[in-house]
LUMSE-256551 format. One line per 5 residues: number of its first residue (from 1); their letters; for each residue x, y, z of N, C-alpha, C, CB. Coordinates in steps of 0.1 Angstrom, whole numbers, plus 2048, in hexadecimal, padded with zeros to 3 digits. Glycine has a CB too. Example, Ala and Ser with C-alpha at 12.3 -4.5 7.8 and 13.67 -1.06 7.14 Angstrom:
2
1) as) 884,7C7,84E,87B,7D3,84E,884,7DF,84E,871,7D3,85A; 880,7EA,847,889,7F5,847,881,800,84F,88D,7FA,839
//
This chain:
279
1) xxxxx) CE1,990,8C9,CD9,99B,8CC,CD7,9A3,8BF,CE0,9A4,8D7; CCB,9A7,8BC,CC9,9AE,8AF,CBE,9B9,8B2,CC4,9A5,8A4; CBF,9C4,8AA,CB6,9CF,8AB,CB1,9D2,89D,CBD,9DC,8B2; CA4,9D5,89D,C9E,9D9,890,C96,9E6,891,C94,9CE,88B; C96,9EE,887,C8F,9FB,886,C93,A05,890,C80,9F8,887
6) xxxxx) CA0,A05,894,CA5,A10,89C,CA8,A1C,893,CB2,A0B,8A4; CA3,A28,896,CA6,A33,88D,CB4,A38,88E,C9C,A3F,890; CBB,A38,883,CC9,A3C,883,CCB,A47,879,CD3,A2F,880; CD0,A52,87D,CD2,A5D,874,CE0,A5E,86F,CCE,A6A,87B; CE9,A54,871,CF7,A55,86D,CFA,A48,865,D00,A56,879
11) xxxxx) D03,A49,85C,D07,A3D,854,D0F,A32,85B,D0E,A41,848; D13,A36,867,D1C,A2C,86F,D17,A2B,87D,D2B,A31,86E; D18,A1F,882,D14,A1C,890,D20,A16,898,D08,A12,891; D24,A1C,8A3,D2F,A18,8AB,D29,A12,8B8,D39,A23,8AF; D2D,A06,8BC,D28,9FF,8C8,D32,A00,8D3,D25,9F0,8C5
16) xxxxx) D2E,A04,8DF,D36,A06,8EA,D30,9FE,8F6,D38,A15,8EE; D39,9F7,8FD,D34,9F0,90A,D3B,9F7,915,D38,9E1,90A; D34,9FA,920,D3A,A01,92B,D34,9FE,938,D38,A10,928; D3B,A02,943,D37,9FF,950,D33,A0C,957,D42,9F8,959; D34,A0D,964,D31,A19,96B,D3B,A24,969,D30,A17,97A
21) xxxxx) D39,A30,96F,D42,A3B,96D,D50,A38,972,D3C,A48,974; D51,A2F,97C,D5E,A2C,982,D65,A20,97B,D5C,A28,991; D5E,A1B,970,D64,A11,968,D61,A03,96D,D73,A12,968; D5A,A02,978,D56,9F5,97E,D49,9F0,979,D56,9F5,98D; D47,9E3,97A,D3A,9DD,976,D2E,9E2,97E,D3B,9CD,979
26) xxxxx) D23,9E5,977,D17,9EA,97D,D0C,9E0,97D,D13,9F8,976; D07,9DB,989,CFC,9D2,989,CF0,9D7,981,CF9,9CE,997; CE9,9CE,97B,CDD,9D2,973,CD3,9DB,97B,CD6,9C6,96D; CD2,9D7,988,CC8,9DE,990,CCB,9ED,991,CC7,9D8,99D; CD7,9F1,98F,CDB,9FF,990,CDC,A07,983,CE9,A00,997
31) xxxxx) CD9,A00,978,CD9,A07,96B,CCC,A10,96A,CDA,9FD,960; CCE,A1B,963,CC3,A24,960,CBE,A23,952,CC7,A33,963; CC2,A19,94B,CBF,A17,93D,CC2,A09,938,CC8,A21,934; CBD,A06,92D,CBF,9F9,926,CCA,9FA,91B,CB3,9F3,920; CC9,A05,913,CD3,A08,90A,CD2,A17,907,CD2,9FF,8FD
36) xxxxx) CDC,A1C,900,CDC,A2B,8FE,CE2,A2E,8F0,CE4,A32,909; CDA,A35,8E8,CDF,A3A,8DB,CE4,A48,8DC,CD4,A39,8D0; CF0,A4B,8D7,CF6,A58,8D8,CFC,A5C,8CB,D00,A59,8E4; CF9,A68,8C7,CFE,A6D,8BA,D0C,A74,8BD,CF5,A77,8B3; D16,A71,8B4,D23,A77,8B5,D25,A7F,8A9,D2E,A6C,8B7
41) xxxxx) D24,A8D,8AA,D27,A95,89F,D35,A94,89A,D23,AA4,8A2; D3F,A93,8A3,D4D,A92,8A0,D50,A86,897,D55,A93,8AC; D4A,A7A,89C,D4D,A6E,895,D43,A6B,889,D4D,A62,89E; D39,A74,889,D2E,A72,87E,D28,A64,87F,D34,A75,870; D24,A60,88B,D1F,A53,88C,D15,A53,898,D2A,A48,88E
46) xxxxx) D0D,A48,898,D05,A45,8A4,D0C,A3B,8AD,CF7,A40,89F; D0C,A3E,8BA,D13,A35,8C3,D08,A2E,8CB,D1C,A3D,8CD; D09,A20,8CB,D00,A18,8D2,D08,A13,8DF,CFB,A0C,8CA; D04,A18,8EA,D0B,A14,8F7,D03,A0A,8FE,D0D,A20,900; D09,9FE,901,D03,9F4,909,D09,9F2,916,D03,9E6,901
51) xxxxx) D01,9F1,921,D08,9EF,92E,D0E,9E1,92F,CFD,9F0,939; D19,9E0,937,D20,9D4,939,D16,9CA,941,D2D,9D6,941; D14,9BE,93C,D0B,9B5,943,D12,9AE,94E,D06,9AB,939; D1F,9AB,94D,D27,9A4,957,D35,9A9,956,D25,995,956; D3E,9A6,960,D4C,9AB,960,D53,9A6,953,D53,9A7,96C
56) xxxxx) D51,99A,94F,D57,994,943,D4D,98E,93B,D63,98B,947; D4F,98E,92E,D45,988,925,D4D,983,919,D3B,993,920; D4D,975,918,D55,96F,90D,D4B,96B,902,D5C,962,913; D50,96C,8F6,D47,969,8EB,D50,963,8E0,D3F,975,8E6; D4C,958,8D9,D55,953,8CF,D56,95C,8C3,D4F,945,8CA
61) xxxxx) D4B,963,8C0,D4B,96C,8B5,D46,97A,8B9,D43,967,8A9; D4E,983,8BF,D49,990,8C4,D41,998,8B9,D55,998,8C9; D45,995,8AD,D3E,99D,8A2,D2F,99A,8A1,D44,99A,895; D2B,98F,8A8,D1D,98B,8A7,D15,98E,8B4,D1B,97C,8A4; D1C,995,8BD,D16,999,8CA,D0B,9A3,8C7,D20,99F,8D3
66) xxxxx) D0C,9AC,8BD,D02,9B5,8B9,D00,9B5,8AA,D05,9C3,8BF; CF5,9B3,8A6,CF2,9B4,897,CE7,9BD,894,CEF,9A5,892; CE9,9C7,88C,CDE,9D0,888,CDB,9CD,879,CE2,9DF,88A; CCF,9C9,877,CCB,9C5,869,CC3,9D0,862,CC2,9B8,86A; CC9,9D5,857,CC3,9DF,84F,CBE,9EB,857,CB8,9D9,847
71) xxxxx) CC7,9F2,85E,CC2,9FE,866,CBC,A08,85C,CCD,A04,86E; CB1,A0E,860,CAA,A17,858,CAE,A26,85C,C9B,A16,859; CB0,A2E,852,CB3,A3C,854,CA6,A43,856,CBC,A42,849; CA3,A49,862,C96,A4F,864,C98,A5E,864,C91,A4B,872; C8F,A65,85D,C90,A74,85C,C8C,A7B,869,C88,A79,850
76) xxxxx) C86,A74,872,C81,A7B,87E,C74,A81,87C,C8B,A85,883; C6C,A7C,873,C5E,A81,870,C54,A76,873,C5D,A86,862; C49,A7A,87A,C3E,A71,87C,C31,A78,876,C3C,A6F,88B; C27,A70,874,C1B,A75,86E,C0F,A71,877,C19,A6E,860; C06,A7B,878,BFA,A7A,880,BEE,A7E,878,BFB,A83,88D
81) xxxxx) BE4,A75,878,BD7,A78,871,BCC,A73,87A,BD7,A70,863; BC5,A7C,881,BBB,A79,88A,BAE,A74,884,BB7,A84,893; BAD,A74,877,BA1,A70,86F,BA3,A62,869,B9E,A7A,864; BAF,A60,863,BB1,A53,85B,BBD,A4C,860,BB3,A56,84D; BC4,A50,86B,BD0,A4A,870,BCC,A3D,877,BD7,A53,879
86) xxxxx) BD7,A35,87B,BD6,A28,881,BE1,A27,88C,BD6,A1C,877; BDD,A26,898,BE7,A25,8A3,BEF,A18,8A3,BE1,A27,8B0; BEB,A0F,89B,BF3,A02,89A,BFF,A04,890,BEA,9F7,895; C00,A0F,889,C0B,A12,880,C16,A19,887,C06,A19,874; C21,A1B,87F,C2D,A21,885,C2E,A30,883,C39,A1B,87F
91) xxxxx) C25,A36,87B,C25,A45,879,C30,A4B,871,C25,A4B,886; C39,A43,86A,C45,A48,864,C42,A4C,856,C50,A3E,865; C37,A4A,850,C33,A4F,843,C25,A54,844,C35,A43,838; C21,A5C,83A,C13,A61,83A,C09,A55,839,C11,A6B,82E; C0C,A4B,831,C04,A40,830,C02,A38,83D,C09,A36,825
96) xxxxx) C0C,A39,845,C0C,A31,852,C0A,A3B,85E,C19,A2A,854; C03,A46,85B,C00,A50,866,BF8,A49,872,BF8,A5B,860; BFB,A4E,87E,BF4,A49,88A,BE8,A52,88C,BFE,A49,896; BDF,A4E,895,BD3,A55,897,BD3,A5F,8A3,BC8,A4B,899; BDB,A5C,8AD,BDA,A63,8BA,BE7,A69,8BE,BD4,A5B,8C5
101) xxxxx) BE6,A74,8C6,BF2,A7A,8CC,BF8,A71,8D6,BEF,A88,8D2; BF0,A69,8DC,BF5,A5F,8E6,BFF,A56,8DF,BEA,A57,8EC; BFC,A51,8D3,C05,A48,8CC,C11,A50,8C8,BFE,A43,8BF; C10,A5C,8C4,C1C,A64,8C1,C25,A65,8CD,C18,A73,8BC; C20,A67,8D8,C28,A68,8E5,C30,A5B,8E7,C20,A6B,8F1
106) xxxxx) C29,A50,8E4,C2F,A43,8E6,C3B,A41,8DC,C25,A37,8E4; C38,A45,8D0,C43,A44,8C6,C4F,A4D,8C9,C3D,A47,8B8; C4C,A58,8CF,C57,A62,8D2,C5E,A5E,8DF,C51,A70,8D3; C59,A53,8E6,C60,A4F,8F2,C5A,A54,8FE,C6E,A52,8F1; C4E,A5A,8FE,C48,A60,90A,C43,A55,913,C3D,A6A,906
111) xxxxx) C36,A50,910,C30,A46,918,C38,A39,917,C22,A44,914; C3D,A36,90B,C44,A29,909,C51,A28,912,C47,A27,8FB; C57,A33,914,C64,A33,91B,C62,A2F,92A,C6B,A40,91A; C56,A2F,92E,C53,A2C,93C,C50,A1D,93E,C48,A34,942; C4E,A16,933,C4B,A08,934,C57,9FF,936,C43,A03,928
116) xxxxx) C55,9F3,93B,C61,9EA,93E,C67,9E6,931,C5C,9DE,946; C74,9E7,931,C7B,9E2,925,C7D,9EC,91A,C74,9D6,91F; C78,9F9,91C,C7A,A03,912,C88,A09,913,C6F,A0E,914; C8C,A0F,908,C99,A16,907,C99,A22,910,C9D,A1A,8F9; CA3,A23,919,CA4,A2E,922,CB1,A35,920,CA2,A2A,931
121) xxxxx) CB1,A42,924,CBE,A49,923,CC5,A49,931,CBB,A58,91F; CD2,A47,931,CDA,A47,93D,CDC,A55,942,CE7,A40,93C; CE0,A56,94F,CE3,A63,954,CF2,A66,951,CE1,A64,963; CF5,A72,94D,D02,A76,94A,D0A,A78,957,D03,A83,942; D17,A78,956,D20,A7A,962,D1E,A87,968,D2F,A77,95E
126) xxxxx) D19,A91,961,D17,A9E,966,D09,A9F,96D,D18,AA9,95B; D01,A94,96C,CF4,A94,972,CE9,A98,968,CF3,A9E,97E; CDD,A93,96A,CD2,A96,961,CD2,A8D,956,CD3,AA4,95C; CC8,A8D,94E,CC6,A84,942,CCE,A89,936,CB8,A82,93F; CD3,A80,92E,CD9,A84,922,CCE,A88,918,CE2,A79,91C
131) xxxxx) CD3,A8E,90C,CCA,A93,903,CC2,A87,8FC,CD1,A9B,8F8; CB7,A8A,8F5,CAF,A80,8EE,CB7,A7A,8E3,CA2,A85,8E9; CB2,A6F,8DD,CB9,A68,8D2,CBA,A72,8C7,CB1,A5C,8CE; CB0,A7A,8C4,CB0,A83,8B9,CB2,A91,8BF,CA4,A83,8B0; CBD,A98,8BB,CC0,AA5,8C1,CB6,AB0,8BC,CCE,AAA,8BD
136) xxxxx) CB1,AAF,8B0,CA7,AB8,8AA,C99,AB4,8AE,CA9,ABA,89B; C8F,ABD,8AF,C82,AB9,8B1,C7C,AB0,8A6,C79,AC6,8B2; C75,AA7,8AA,C6E,A9E,8A0,C62,AA5,89A,C6A,A90,8A6; C61,AA5,88D,C55,AAB,886,C4A,AA1,886,C58,AB0,878; C3E,AA5,88B,C32,A9C,88A,C29,AA3,880,C2B,A9A,898
141) xxxxx) C28,A9E,874,C20,AA4,869,C11,AA0,86B,C25,AA0,85B; C08,AA9,86C,BFA,AA7,86E,BF3,AA7,861,BF4,AB1,878; BEC,A9C,85D,BE5,A9B,850,BD6,A98,852,BEB,A90,848; BD1,A99,85E,BC3,A97,861,BC0,A9D,86F,BBF,A89,860; BB4,AA4,870,BB1,AAA,87D,BB0,AA0,888,BA3,AB1,87C
146) xxxxx) BB7,AA4,893,BB8,A9A,89E,BB2,AA0,8AB,BC7,A97,8A1; BA8,A99,8B1,BA2,A9D,8BD,BAB,A9C,8C9,B95,A96,8BF; BAB,AA5,8D2,BB4,AA4,8DE,BAC,AA7,8EA,BC0,AAE,8DD; BB0,AA2,8F6,BAA,AA6,903,BB4,AA2,90D,B9D,A9F,905; BB2,AA8,919,BBC,AA5,924,BC9,AAC,921,BBD,A97,927
151) xxxxx) BD4,AA5,924,BE1,AAA,922,BE8,AA3,916,BEA,AA8,92E; BE0,A9F,90C,BE5,A99,900,BF0,AA1,8F9,BDA,A96,8F6; BEE,AAE,8F9,BF8,AB6,8F2,C01,ABE,8FC,BF2,AC0,8E9; C04,AB7,907,C0E,ABC,911,C1A,AB3,910,C08,ABD,920; C25,AB8,90B,C30,AAF,908,C3D,AB3,90F,C32,AAF,8F9
156) xxxxx) C3D,AB4,91C,C4A,AB7,923,C54,AAC,920,C48,AB9,932; C60,AB0,91D,C6B,AA6,91B,C6B,AA0,90D,C6A,A9C,925; C61,AA3,905,C61,A9D,8F7,C62,AA8,8ED,C54,A95,8F5; C6D,AA8,8E5,C70,AB2,8DB,C68,AAF,8CE,C7F,AB4,8D9; C5D,AB5,8CD,C54,AB3,8C1,C4E,ABF,8BC,C4A,AA8,8C4
161) xxxxx) C4C,AC0,8AF,C45,ACB,8A8,C3A,AC6,89F,C4F,AD5,8A0; C2E,ACA,8A2,C23,AC5,899,C22,ACF,88E,C15,AC4,8A2; C22,AC9,882,C23,AD1,876,C17,ACE,86C,C30,ACF,86E; C11,AD8,867,C06,AD6,85D,C0B,ACF,851,BFF,AE3,859; C04,AC5,84C,C08,ABF,83F,C07,AC8,834,C00,AB3,83D
166) xxxxx) C0F,AC6,829,C10,AD0,81E,C03,AD1,816,C1B,ACB,815; BFA,AC7,817,BED,AC7,810,BE1,AC6,819,BED,ABC,805; BE4,AC7,826,BD8,AC6,82F,BD5,AD4,834,BDC,ABD,83C; BC8,AD8,832,BC4,AE6,834,BBA,AE8,83F,BBE,AEB,828; BB6,ADE,847,BAC,ADF,851,BB3,AE0,85F,BA2,AD3,851
171) xxxxx) BAA,AE0,869,BB0,AE1,877,BBA,AD6,87A,BA4,AE1,881; BC5,AD9,880,BCE,ACF,885,BC9,AC8,891,BDC,AD5,888; BC4,ACF,89B,BBF,AC9,8A7,BB1,ACF,8AB,BC9,ACB,8B2; BA9,AC7,8B1,B9C,ACB,8B6,B99,AC7,8C4,B91,AC5,8AC; B94,AD1,8CC,B8F,ACD,8D9,B80,ACB,8D8,B92,AD9,8E4
176) xxxxx) B7C,ABE,8D9,B6D,ABB,8D6,B64,AC2,8E0,B6B,AAC,8D7; B57,AC2,8DC,B4D,AC9,8E4,B4D,AC3,8F3,B3F,AC6,8DE; B4E,ACD,8FC,B4D,AC9,90A,B5A,AC4,910,B43,AC0,90C; B65,AC3,908,B71,ABD,90D,B7B,AC8,911,B78,AB4,903; B86,AC4,918,B90,ACE,91C,B9E,AC8,919,B90,AD1,92C
181) xxxxx) BA6,AD1,913,BB4,ACC,90F,BBE,AD7,914,BB5,ACA,900; BCA,AD2,917,BD5,ADB,91B,BE1,ADA,912,BD9,AD8,92A; BE6,AE5,90D,BF2,AE6,905,BFE,AEB,90E,BF1,AEF,8F9; C09,AE4,90E,C15,AE8,914,C21,AE2,90E,C15,AE6,923; C2C,AE9,90D,C39,AE4,907,C37,ADD,8FA,C3F,ADA,911
186) xxxxx) C30,AE4,8F1,C2D,ADE,8E3,C2D,AEA,8D9,C1F,AD7,8E3; C32,AE7,8CD,C32,AF0,8C2,C29,AEB,8B7,C41,AF1,8BC; C1F,AF3,8B3,C16,AF0,8A8,C18,AFA,89D,C07,AF0,8AE; C1C,AF6,892,C20,AFF,887,C17,AFD,87B,C2F,AFD,883; C12,B08,875,C0A,B07,869,C11,B04,85C,C02,B13,868
191) xxxxx) C1E,B05,85C,C26,B02,850,C21,B0A,844,C24,AF3,84D; C1F,B17,846,C19,B1F,83B,C23,B21,830,C16,B2D,841; C30,B20,832,C39,B21,827,C38,B16,81D,C47,B22,82C; C32,B0B,821,C30,AFF,818,C22,AFC,815,C37,AF3,81E; C19,B04,81B,C0A,B01,818,C03,B0F,817,C04,AF9,824
196) xxxxx) BFF,B12,80B,BF8,B1F,808,BE9,B1D,807,BFE,B25,7FB; BE4,B11,80A,BD6,B0F,809,BCF,B0D,816,BD3,B03,801; BD5,B12,821,BCF,B10,82E,BC1,B17,830,BD9,B15,839; BB7,B10,835,BAA,B15,836,BA5,B17,845,BA0,B0C,82F; BAC,B11,84E,BA7,B12,85C,BB2,B14,866,B9F,B05,860
201) xxxxx) BAF,B16,873,BB8,B18,87E,BC0,B0B,880,BB1,B1C,88A; BCB,B0D,889,BD2,B02,88E,BC9,AFA,898,BDF,B06,895; BC2,B01,8A0,BBA,AFB,8AB,BAB,AFF,8AA,BC0,AFE,8B9; BA2,AF6,8AC,B94,AF9,8AD,B90,AF5,8BB,B8C,AF2,8A2; B89,AFE,8C2,B83,AFA,8CF,B74,AFB,8CD,B88,B04,8DA
206) xxxxx) B6D,AEF,8CE,B5F,AEE,8CC,B57,AF3,8D8,B5B,AE0,8C8; B4A,AF4,8D6,B41,AF9,8E0,B42,AF2,8EE,B32,AF7,8DB; B43,AFB,8F8,B45,AF7,906,B52,AF0,908,B3A,AED,90A; B5B,AF1,8FF,B69,AEB,901,B72,AF5,908,B6F,AE7,8F3; B7D,AF0,90E,B86,AF9,915,B94,AF6,910,B86,AF7,924
211) xxxxx) B9C,B00,90C,BAA,AFE,908,BB3,B06,911,BAC,B03,8F9; BBC,AFF,917,BC6,B06,920,BD3,B07,919,BC7,AFE,92E; BD9,B13,918,BE6,B15,911,BF0,B18,91C,BE5,B20,906; BFA,B10,91D,C04,B12,928,C12,B14,923,C04,B06,932; C1C,B16,92C,C29,B19,928,C2F,B0F,91E,C32,B1A,935
216) xxxxx) C37,B14,915,C3E,B0B,90B,C35,B08,8FF,C41,AFF,912; C29,B0D,8FE,C20,B0B,8F3,C23,B16,8E8,C11,B0B,8F7; C24,B11,8DC,C26,B1B,8D0,C1C,B17,8C5,C35,B1B,8CB; C13,B20,8C2,C0A,B1E,8B7,C0E,B29,8AC,BFB,B20,8BB; C13,B24,8A1,C19,B2E,898,C17,B2B,889,C27,B30,89B
221) xxxxx) C19,B35,881,C1C,B33,873,C10,B2D,86B,C28,B2B,871; C04,B31,86F,BF8,B2B,868,BF1,B37,860,BEE,B24,872; BF5,B38,854,BF0,B43,84C,BE4,B3E,843,BFB,B49,842; BD7,B41,848,BCB,B3D,841,BCA,B45,835,BBF,B3E,84A; BC7,B3E,82A,BC5,B45,81D,BB9,B4D,81D,BC6,B3B,811
226) xxxxx) BB8,B58,814,BAC,B60,813,BA2,B58,80B,BAF,B6D,80C; B95,B57,810,B8B,B51,809,B82,B5B,802,B82,B48,813; B7F,B59,7F5,B78,B64,7EE,B6A,B67,7F3,B76,B60,7DF; B63,B5E,7F9,B55,B60,7FD,B52,B5E,80C,B4C,B56,7F5; B5D,B5E,814,B5B,B5C,822,B67,B61,82A,B59,B4D,825
231) xxxxx) B65,B64,837,B6F,B69,840,B75,B5D,847,B6A,B74,84A; B82,B5D,84A,B88,B52,851,B8A,B56,860,B96,B4F,84B; B8A,B4C,869,B8A,B4E,877,B95,B48,87E,B7D,B49,87D; B9D,B50,885,BA7,B4B,88F,BB3,B44,888,BA1,B41,898; BBE,B4B,886,BCA,B45,880,BCF,B3A,888,BD4,B4F,87D
236) xxxxx) BD0,B3C,895,BD6,B32,89E,BCB,B2A,8A5,BDE,B38,8A9; BC1,B30,8AA,BB6,B29,8B2,BA9,B2F,8AE,BB8,B2B,8C1; B9F,B26,8AC,B91,B2A,8AA,B89,B24,8B5,B8C,B27,89C; B83,B2C,8BE,B7B,B27,8C9,B6D,B2C,8C7,B80,B2D,8D7; B63,B22,8C7,B55,B24,8C5,B4D,B21,8D1,B50,B1C,8B8
241) xxxxx) B48,B2B,8D8,B41,B29,8E5,B48,B20,8EE,B33,B23,8E2; B55,B24,8F0,B5E,B1B,8F8,B66,B24,901,B68,B13,8EE; B70,B1F,908,B79,B26,911,B87,B24,90D,B76,B23,920; B8F,B2E,90D,B9E,B2D,90B,BA5,B34,917,BA2,B34,8FD; BAD,B2C,91E,BB5,B31,929,BC4,B31,925,BB3,B29,936
246) xxxxx) BC9,B3D,924,BD7,B3E,920,BE0,B44,92B,BD9,B47,913; BE9,B3C,931,BF1,B40,93C,C00,B40,938,BF0,B36,948; C03,B3C,92C,C11,B3C,926,C11,B38,918,C19,B32,92E; C1C,B37,912,C1D,B33,904,C1D,B3F,8FB,C12,B2A,901; C1C,B3C,8EE,C1D,B46,8E3,C14,B43,8D8,C2B,B48,8DF
251) xxxxx) C0D,B4D,8D2,C05,B4B,8C6,C0A,B56,8BD,BF5,B4D,8C9; C11,B52,8B2,C18,B5C,8A9,C17,B58,89B,C26,B5D,8AE; C18,B63,892,C1A,B62,884,C0F,B59,87D,C27,B5C,881; C02,B5B,882,BF7,B55,87C,BEF,B60,874,BEE,B4D,886; BE5,B5B,86C,BDD,B65,864,BCF,B5F,862,BE4,B67,857
256) xxxxx) BC5,B68,863,BB7,B65,860,BB0,B73,85E,BB1,B5D,86B; BA4,B72,858,B9D,B7F,856,B99,B84,864,B90,B7C,84E; B93,B7C,86D,B8F,B80,87A,B98,B78,884,B80,B7D,87C; B9E,B7F,88D,BA6,B78,897,BB3,B72,891,B9E,B6E,89E; BBC,B7A,88D,BC9,B75,887,BCF,B6A,890,BD2,B80,885
261) xxxxx) BCF,B6C,89D,BD5,B63,8A6,BCB,B59,8AC,BDD,B69,8B1; BC1,B60,8B2,BB6,B58,8B9,BA9,B5F,8B6,BB9,B58,8C9; B9F,B57,8B2,B92,B5B,8B0,B89,B56,8BB,B8C,B57,8A2; B83,B5F,8C3,B7A,B5B,8CE,B6C,B5E,8C9,B7D,B63,8DB; B64,B54,8C5,B56,B55,8C0,B4D,B51,8CB,B54,B4E,8B3
266) xxxxx) B46,B5A,8D1,B3D,B57,8DC,B44,B4F,8E7,B32,B4E,8D7; B51,B52,8E9,B59,B4B,8F3,B5F,B54,8FD,B64,B43,8EB; B66,B4E,907,B6D,B55,911,B7C,B52,910,B67,B51,91F; B84,B5C,911,B92,B5A,912,B98,B60,91F,B9A,B60,905; B9E,B58,927,BA5,B5D,933,BB4,B5E,930,BA2,B54,93F
271) xxxxx) BB9,B6A,92E,BC7,B6C,929,BCF,B72,935,BC7,B76,91D; BD7,B69,93B,BDF,B6E,947,BEE,B6C,945,BDB,B67,953; BF2,B67,939,C00,B65,936,C03,B60,928,C06,B5A,940; C0F,B60,924,C12,B5D,916,C13,B69,90D,C08,B52,911; C15,B66,900,C16,B71,8F7,C0E,B6E,8EA,C25,B73,8F3
276) xxxx) C07,B78,8E5,C00,B77,8D8,C06,B82,8D0,BF0,B78,8D9; C0D,B7F,8C5,C14,B8A,8BE,C15,B86,8AF,C22,B8C,8C4; C17,B91,8A7,C1A,B90,898,C10,B87,891,C28,B8A,897; C03,B88,895,BF8,B82,88E,BF1,B8C,885,BEF,B7B,897
//
């Protein structure tokens, strides 16, 4: 058995074989997972837990039961470029950026975790699912404007923060003309402390488009620079002849000449929840 390209954030890997909570053999049909990666802060290692396949398992060379070849240390950063990205790539470097949020979800274990044979997390003895493989949110660096629609940027159960690239100054996401998109359980950060050349909002909502902002959404830290011959529009969101429905979430610490948080240009905003502050 061998594994390749498993993200490991520790210099050591410990392998554990185990049965059910009562110590007895658990038939495969009753397992909630295929394998489980768990970080141990005390041991400063990554633990790879494998379910017991049968009550006894004899092997001439137990050391060869599991072989990990050249495990890569992954920083927990993915790259998204809706203009020049490629969904056939792995997204782990700027050069290998993916094109769609759908592919990002797959890489983070969202859609992919539902397919047969994918890595699943077991249930803890206290009930409920254990924590994700990475305890900290994964940073998704955006280096090209990405079109969204539907629930593409609704990420329940996936700990991810979309971050503006250090040299990318245009819109991070766009709701195309006539389309509708919903944001929930997602953080979108302008990364202003590392990018002083920002020229546009985090989000653009094009003509006849609809943007729904729901609970758990955070649009923050997008400080658009002052332009000598023009005014800037919407630090967080720029809506042009469109509709913005905000029922939850937060828009904060953004900056623009007009509409520090949200600029509504010939548009309608239905504001029934959430917070817009410090813009």
